[in-house]
C-alpha positions as CSV (number, residue, x, y, z in Angstrom):
1,X,-13.4,60.8,-59.8
2,X,-16.5,60.3,-61.9
3,X,-17.2,63.7,-63.5
4,X,-20.3,62.4,-65.3
5,X,-21.9,61.6,-61.9
6,X,-21.3,65.2,-60.8
7,X,-22.4,66.8,-64.0
8,X,-25.5,69.0,-64.0
9,X,-28.6,67.2,-65.4
10,X,-29.4,68.1,-69.0
11,X,-32.0,70.8,-69.7
12,X,-35.0,69.7,-71.8
13,X,-34.9,72.9,-73.8
14,X,-31.2,73.7,-73.5
15,X,-31.0,73.9,-77.3
16,X,-33.8,76.4,-77.7
17,X,-33.6,80.2,-77.8
18,X,-36.7,82.3,-77.3
19,X,-37.1,85.9,-78.3
20,X,-39.7,87.3,-75.9
21,X,-41.4,90.5,-77.0
22,X,-44.2,90.1,-74.5
23,X,-45.0,91.8,-71.3
24,X,-47.3,91.8,-68.2
25,X,-48.4,88.2,-67.5
26,X,-49.8,85.8,-70.2
27,X,-46.7,86.0,-72.5
28,X,-44.1,86.2,-69.7
29,X,-45.8,83.2,-67.9
30,X,-45.2,81.2,-71.1
31,X,-41.6,82.3,-71.5
32,X,-40.9,81.7,-67.8
33,X,-42.1,78.1,-68.2
34,X,-39.7,77.7,-71.2
35,X,-36.9,79.3,-69.2
36,X,-37.5,76.9,-66.3
37,X,-37.1,74.0,-68.8
38,X,-33.7,75.4,-69.9
39,X,-34.5,77.6,-72.9
40,X,-32.4,80.8,-73.4
41,X,-35.1,83.4,-73.1
42,X,-34.1,86.9,-74.3
43,X,-36.6,89.4,-73.0
44,X,-36.9,92.5,-75.2
45,X,-37.9,95.6,-73.2
46,X,-38.5,99.2,-73.8
47,X,-35.5,101.3,-72.8
48,X,-36.1,103.3,-69.6
49,X,-39.3,101.6,-68.5
50,X,-39.3,98.0,-69.6
51,X,-42.1,95.6,-68.8
52,X,-45.2,97.4,-67.4
53,X,-45.2,95.1,-64.3
54,X,-41.8,96.5,-63.2
55,X,-43.8,99.5,-61.9
56,X,-46.8,97.5,-60.5
57,X,-46.0,97.9,-56.8
58,X,-45.7,98.1,-53.9
59,X,-44.6,95.6,-52.8
60,X,-41.1,95.7,-54.1
61,X,-38.1,93.5,-53.4
62,X,-36.0,95.0,-50.6
63,X,-32.3,95.4,-50.4
64,X,-30.1,94.4,-47.5
65,X,-31.0,97.5,-45.6
66,X,-34.7,96.9,-46.0
67,X,-35.2,99.6,-48.6
68,X,-37.4,99.2,-51.6
69,X,-35.6,98.3,-54.9
70,X,-37.0,99.1,-58.3
71,X,-38.1,95.4,-58.7
72,X,-41.9,95.0,-58.1
73,X,-42.9,91.7,-56.7
74,X,-45.5,91.3,-59.5
75,X,-42.7,91.5,-62.1
76,X,-40.5,89.0,-60.1
77,X,-43.3,86.4,-60.2
78,X,-43.2,85.9,-64.0
79,X,-39.7,86.6,-65.2
80,X,-37.2,84.3,-63.6
81,X,-34.5,82.7,-65.7
82,X,-34.5,85.3,-68.5
83,X,-32.0,87.7,-70.0
84,X,-33.2,91.4,-70.4
85,X,-32.2,93.4,-73.5
86,X,-33.4,96.9,-74.0
87,X,-34.3,97.8,-77.6
88,X,-36.4,100.7,-79.0
89,X,-38.5,98.8,-81.5
90,X,-40.0,102.1,-82.7
91,X,-36.6,102.9,-84.3
92,X,-35.5,101.4,-87.6
93,X,-32.2,100.3,-86.1
94,X,-34.0,98.7,-83.2
95,X,-36.3,96.8,-85.6
96,X,-33.3,95.6,-87.5
97,X,-31.7,94.4,-84.2
98,X,-34.8,92.4,-83.3
99,X,-35.0,90.8,-86.8
100,X,-31.3,89.9,-86.5
101,X,-31.9,88.3,-83.1
102,X,-34.9,86.4,-84.5
103,X,-32.6,84.8,-87.1
104,X,-30.8,83.2,-84.2
105,X,-34.0,82.2,-82.3
106,X,-36.3,79.2,-82.4
107,X,-39.3,80.9,-81.0
108,X,-40.7,84.5,-81.0
109,X,-43.3,85.3,-78.5
110,X,-45.4,88.6,-78.6
111,X,-48.6,90.0,-77.1
112,X,-49.0,93.3,-79.0
113,X,-52.4,94.3,-80.5
114,X,-53.3,92.7,-83.8
115,X,-51.4,94.3,-86.6
116,X,-49.2,96.5,-84.3
117,X,-45.9,94.7,-85.1
118,X,-46.5,94.8,-88.8
119,X,-45.7,98.5,-89.0
120,X,-42.3,97.6,-87.5
121,X,-41.6,94.7,-89.7
122,X,-41.7,92.4,-86.7
123,X,-44.9,90.4,-87.5
124,X,-44.9,86.7,-88.3
125,X,-44.5,87.1,-92.1
126,X,-41.6,89.6,-91.7
127,X,-39.8,87.3,-89.2
128,X,-40.6,84.2,-91.3
129,X,-38.8,85.9,-94.2
130,X,-35.6,86.0,-92.3
131,X,-36.1,82.7,-90.3
132,X,-38.4,80.4,-92.3
133,X,-38.7,77.7,-89.6
134,X,-39.5,80.2,-86.8
135,X,-42.2,79.3,-84.2
136,X,-44.0,82.6,-83.7
137,X,-46.6,82.8,-80.9
138,X,-49.0,85.7,-80.7
139,X,-51.1,86.2,-77.6
140,X,-54.0,88.7,-77.7
141,X,-57.3,89.2,-76.0
142,X,-59.5,88.0,-78.8
143,X,-57.3,86.4,-81.5
144,X,-56.1,87.4,-84.9
145,X,-59.5,87.4,-86.5
146,X,-63.2,87.8,-85.7
147,X,-65.2,90.9,-85.0
148,X,-63.4,91.6,-81.7
149,X,-59.9,91.0,-83.0
150,X,-58.8,94.6,-82.7
151,X,-60.2,95.1,-79.1
152,X,-57.9,95.2,-76.1
153,X,-58.5,92.2,-73.9
154,X,-57.5,92.1,-70.2
155,X,-57.9,89.2,-67.7
156,X,-60.6,90.8,-65.6
157,X,-62.6,91.7,-68.7
158,X,-62.2,88.2,-70.2
159,X,-63.2,86.5,-66.9
160,X,-66.5,88.4,-67.3
161,X,-67.0,88.0,-71.0
162,X,-65.9,84.3,-71.0
163,X,-68.4,83.1,-68.4
164,X,-66.1,82.5,-65.4
165,X,-67.6,85.3,-63.3
166,X,-71.1,84.0,-64.0
167,X,-70.3,80.8,-62.0
168,X,-68.0,82.4,-59.4
169,X,-69.3,84.1,-56.3
170,X,-72.1,83.6,-53.8
171,X,-75.6,82.7,-55.0
172,X,-78.0,85.5,-55.9
173,X,-80.2,86.2,-52.9
174,X,-77.5,85.3,-50.4
175,X,-75.4,87.9,-48.4
176,X,-72.7,89.1,-50.7
177,X,-74.3,87.4,-53.7
178,X,-73.2,88.3,-57.2
179,X,-70.5,87.6,-59.7
180,X,-66.8,87.7,-58.6
181,X,-63.5,87.5,-60.4
182,X,-61.0,84.9,-59.4
183,X,-58.4,86.2,-57.0
184,X,-55.5,85.7,-59.4
185,X,-55.4,86.5,-63.1
186,X,-56.3,83.0,-64.0
187,X,-57.2,83.6,-67.6
188,X,-53.8,85.2,-68.2
189,X,-52.0,82.3,-66.5
190,X,-54.0,79.6,-68.3
191,X,-53.4,81.3,-71.6
192,X,-49.7,81.3,-70.8
193,X,-49.9,77.6,-70.0
194,X,-51.8,76.8,-73.2
195,X,-49.2,78.9,-75.1
196,X,-46.4,76.9,-73.6
197,X,-48.0,73.6,-74.7
198,X,-48.5,75.0,-78.2
199,X,-44.9,76.2,-78.5
200,X,-43.6,72.8,-77.5
201,X,-45.9,71.1,-79.9
202,X,-44.8,73.4,-82.7
203,X,-41.1,72.9,-81.9
204,X,-41.7,69.1,-82.1
205,X,-43.4,69.6,-85.5
206,X,-40.5,71.7,-86.7
207,X,-38.0,69.2,-85.6
208,X,-39.8,66.5,-87.6
209,X,-40.6,68.5,-90.7
210,X,-38.4,71.6,-90.7
211,X,-41.6,73.7,-90.9
212,X,-42.3,76.6,-88.5
213,X,-45.7,78.1,-87.9
214,X,-47.8,80.9,-86.4
215,X,-49.6,80.2,-83.1
216,X,-52.7,82.4,-82.5
217,X,-53.5,82.3,-78.8
218,X,-56.5,84.3,-77.4
219,X,-57.5,84.9,-73.8
220,X,-61.2,84.6,-74.7
221,X,-60.6,81.2,-76.4
222,X,-58.7,80.0,-73.4
223,X,-61.4,81.2,-71.0
224,X,-64.2,79.4,-72.9
225,X,-62.1,76.3,-73.1
226,X,-61.4,76.2,-69.4
227,X,-65.1,76.3,-68.5
228,X,-64.6,72.5,-68.9
229,X,-67.5,70.6,-67.5
230,X,-69.5,73.8,-66.9
231,X,-69.3,74.6,-70.6
232,X,-70.1,71.1,-71.5
233,X,-73.1,71.0,-69.1
234,X,-74.5,74.0,-70.9
235,X,-73.9,72.7,-74.4
236,X,-75.6,69.4,-73.6
237,X,-78.5,70.8,-71.6
238,X,-79.1,74.3,-72.9
239,X,-79.3,75.6,-69.4
240,X,-76.8,78.3,-68.3
241,X,-75.3,77.2,-65.0
242,X,-75.5,79.5,-62.0
243,X,-73.3,80.5,-59.1
244,X,-73.2,78.3,-56.0
245,X,-70.6,80.2,-53.9
246,X,-68.6,77.6,-52.0
247,X,-71.4,75.0,-52.2
248,X,-71.8,72.3,-54.8
249,X,-74.9,72.0,-57.1
250,X,-75.1,68.2,-56.8
251,X,-73.5,67.2,-53.5
252,X,-74.4,68.1,-49.9
253,X,-72.5,68.7,-47.7
254,X,-69.7,69.8,-50.0
255,X,-68.9,73.4,-49.0
256,X,-67.2,75.7,-46.5
257,X,-68.3,76.0,-42.9
258,X,-67.4,78.5,-40.2
259,X,-65.7,77.0,-37.1
260,X,-65.3,78.9,-33.9
261,X,-62.0,80.4,-35.1
262,X,-61.9,80.1,-38.9
263,X,-63.3,78.0,-41.7
264,X,-63.0,74.5,-43.0
265,X,-64.0,72.7,-46.2
266,X,-66.0,69.6,-45.8
267,X,-66.3,67.4,-49.0
268,X,-68.6,64.5,-48.0
269,X,-68.9,62.8,-51.4
270,X,-71.0,59.9,-50.3
271,X,-73.6,58.8,-47.7
272,X,-71.0,57.1,-45.5
273,X,-68.8,60.2,-45.2
274,X,-71.9,62.3,-44.4
275,X,-72.8,59.9,-41.5
276,X,-69.3,60.0,-40.1
277,X,-69.3,63.8,-40.3
278,X,-72.4,64.3,-38.2
279,X,-71.5,61.6,-35.8
280,X,-68.1,63.3,-35.3
281,X,-70.1,66.5,-34.5
282,X,-72.3,64.7,-31.9
283,X,-75.4,64.9,-34.1
284,X,-76.0,61.2,-35.1
285,X,-79.7,61.9,-35.4
286,X,-78.9,63.9,-38.6
287,X,-77.7,60.7,-40.1
288,X,-80.9,58.8,-39.2
289,X,-83.2,61.6,-40.3
290,X,-85.2,60.4,-43.4
291,X,-84.9,63.8,-45.0
292,X,-81.1,63.5,-45.1
293,X,-80.5,59.8,-45.6
294,X,-79.2,60.0,-49.2
295,X,-77.4,62.6,-51.2
296,X,-80.4,63.3,-53.5
297,X,-82.5,63.9,-50.4
298,X,-79.8,66.1,-48.9
299,X,-79.7,68.1,-52.1
300,X,-83.4,68.4,-52.1
301,X,-83.5,69.5,-48.4
302,X,-80.3,71.6,-48.6
303,X,-81.9,74.7,-47.1
304,X,-83.0,72.8,-44.0
305,X,-79.9,70.7,-43.5
306,X,-77.1,73.2,-44.0
307,X,-78.1,75.6,-41.2
308,X,-78.1,72.6,-38.8
309,X,-74.6,71.5,-40.0
310,X,-73.4,75.1,-39.7
311,X,-74.6,75.3,-36.1
312,X,-72.8,72.0,-35.4
313,X,-69.5,73.1,-36.9
314,X,-69.5,76.4,-35.1
315,X,-69.0,74.7,-31.8
316,X,-65.4,73.6,-32.4
317,X,-62.2,75.1,-33.7
318,X,-60.8,74.5,-37.1
319,X,-58.0,72.2,-36.0
320,X,-60.4,70.2,-33.8
321,X,-62.6,69.5,-36.7
322,X,-59.7,68.6,-39.0
323,X,-58.4,66.1,-36.4
324,X,-61.9,64.6,-35.9
325,X,-62.7,64.3,-39.6
326,X,-59.3,63.1,-40.8
327,X,-59.4,60.3,-38.2
328,X,-62.7,59.2,-39.7
329,X,-61.7,59.5,-43.3
330,X,-64.0,62.4,-44.1
331,X,-62.3,64.7,-46.7
332,X,-61.7,68.1,-45.2
333,X,-59.2,70.9,-45.1
334,X,-58.5,74.4,-43.9
335,X,-58.8,77.6,-45.9
336,X,-55.3,78.9,-45.5
337,X,-54.2,82.5,-46.0
338,X,-51.0,82.8,-48.2
339,X,-48.8,83.0,-45.1
340,X,-50.2,79.7,-43.9
341,X,-49.7,78.2,-47.3
342,X,-45.9,78.9,-47.2
343,X,-45.7,77.7,-43.6
344,X,-47.5,74.5,-44.5
345,X,-45.2,71.5,-43.9
346,X,-46.1,69.8,-47.2
347,X,-45.3,73.0,-49.1
348,X,-42.0,73.3,-47.2
349,X,-41.1,69.7,-47.8
350,X,-41.7,70.1,-51.6
351,X,-39.3,73.1,-51.6
352,X,-41.8,75.4,-53.4
353,X,-40.4,78.7,-52.0
354,X,-36.8,79.5,-53.0
355,X,-34.3,82.3,-52.6
356,X,-32.0,83.4,-55.5
357,X,-29.2,85.9,-55.6
358,X,-30.1,89.2,-57.0
359,X,-27.9,92.2,-58.0
360,X,-30.1,94.9,-56.5
361,X,-31.8,93.1,-53.6
362,X,-29.0,90.7,-52.6
363,X,-31.5,87.9,-52.7
364,X,-35.1,87.6,-53.7
365,X,-37.8,85.1,-52.6
366,X,-39.6,83.3,-55.4
367,X,-41.7,80.3,-56.2
368,X,-40.0,77.6,-58.1
369,X,-41.5,75.8,-61.1
370,X,-43.8,73.0,-60.0
371,X,-42.6,70.8,-62.8
372,X,-40.7,67.9,-61.2
373,X,-38.9,65.8,-63.9
374,X,-36.5,63.0,-63.0
375,X,-34.2,63.2,-66.1
376,X,-34.5,66.8,-67.2
377,X,-35.6,68.8,-64.1
378,X,-37.1,72.2,-64.5
379,X,-34.8,74.6,-62.7
380,X,-35.2,78.1,-61.3
381,X,-31.5,79.2,-61.0
382,X,-31.6,82.8,-62.1
383,X,-33.6,85.6,-60.6
384,X,-35.6,87.9,-62.9
385,X,-33.2,90.3,-64.6
386,X,-32.7,94.0,-64.0
387,X,-33.9,96.2,-66.9
388,X,-31.4,95.8,-69.7
389,X,-29.0,93.8,-67.5
390,X,-27.9,91.5,-70.4
391,X,-28.0,94.0,-73.3
392,X,-24.3,94.1,-74.0
393,X,-23.9,90.4,-73.2
394,X,-26.5,89.2,-75.7
395,X,-25.6,91.6,-78.5
396,X,-22.0,90.5,-78.2
397,X,-22.6,86.8,-77.8
398,X,-25.5,86.3,-80.2
399,X,-24.9,89.0,-82.8
400,X,-21.1,89.4,-82.5
401,X,-21.4,93.2,-81.9
402,X,-18.3,94.9,-80.7
403,X,-18.2,97.2,-77.6
404,X,-17.9,100.2,-79.9
405,X,-20.9,99.2,-82.0
406,X,-23.0,98.7,-78.8
407,X,-21.9,102.0,-77.4
408,X,-22.8,103.7,-80.7
409,X,-26.3,102.2,-80.6
410,X,-26.7,103.2,-76.9
411,X,-25.7,106.8,-77.8
412,X,-28.4,106.9,-80.4
413,X,-31.0,105.8,-77.9
414,X,-31.6,102.5,-79.7
415,X,-30.7,100.5,-76.6
């Protein structure tokens, strides 16, 4: 028997330990990525309450009898694969425990307000004193310096301040026109992703040089960076871009249309695709109309053409249009609700939705990491932990604490 052939694949970060002092979303999203890649992530939480998102429900995971557990679905989305340890960092003994754990860690991740952890001796300089090569990542709303450094920054606020809402939403003058936030906390998530990249780069630098470093991640910096071409367009033209709703400023038709039973997206990126679109709808004269013959002309005559296309699309169902347009090579697709997303055969074929055993719910439904790697696959093997589920385990395993020492700390309210 070949034991090597049956061995579990190696974990890319199986040699890395992360001490995670973060909560809510941006920091936990980063540490969840690291856990998916095999890192041992020790999540430090406040005794009694833990991560704020544990209470951000309903909905909650349900047990076998259909009753709500204490595990909010929001918390479950960002904390798989971690170990939870409860420590009161406001106590001197709790602070000492965290510093001791940091000596056995490669990465410390935190998202407290600027300067907050210094009073506890848990800031970068304090941790660096006990672990010189530590990679220490701070996530804040506005960064460690600048006139806004001490302000609290939240995703919704940063979406507005960072320009995203100015280009998201229906056009002014249209029904429902006005700025809109994105439907998920995109700035938090992207900050978590950028933080993940920075941590991995810093670990590579440490492995080459032995030198740790402090990573300063800010939600506002991330939001401005992820304006991408929109930001670049402004910097190179001096003209602030405006909202276009579901339309495109430079391509027509490239937008949503209402069918008789729902909506579709049509993305006709060239003149040939436009011609096939209107021919499929039984309106070939719209292809021959001189006003609409080329994309620049269609953009110029958008307000005349789009109502005619909307009238055409409304005569058929969503699925009828998708069949017609896919057969002709016209890019199109449905606007799925989340239920339809998870029922989609491609999503199911890729195994995105998973179930993991859970001590309170029996099992929980989660979304796996989208990182598919042939040699060191990202795995989602452990459900998000219960509050303090691994306190005794981690203190004994990592710090060598005895059962008596742990019991004494718990009696003092440190754990």
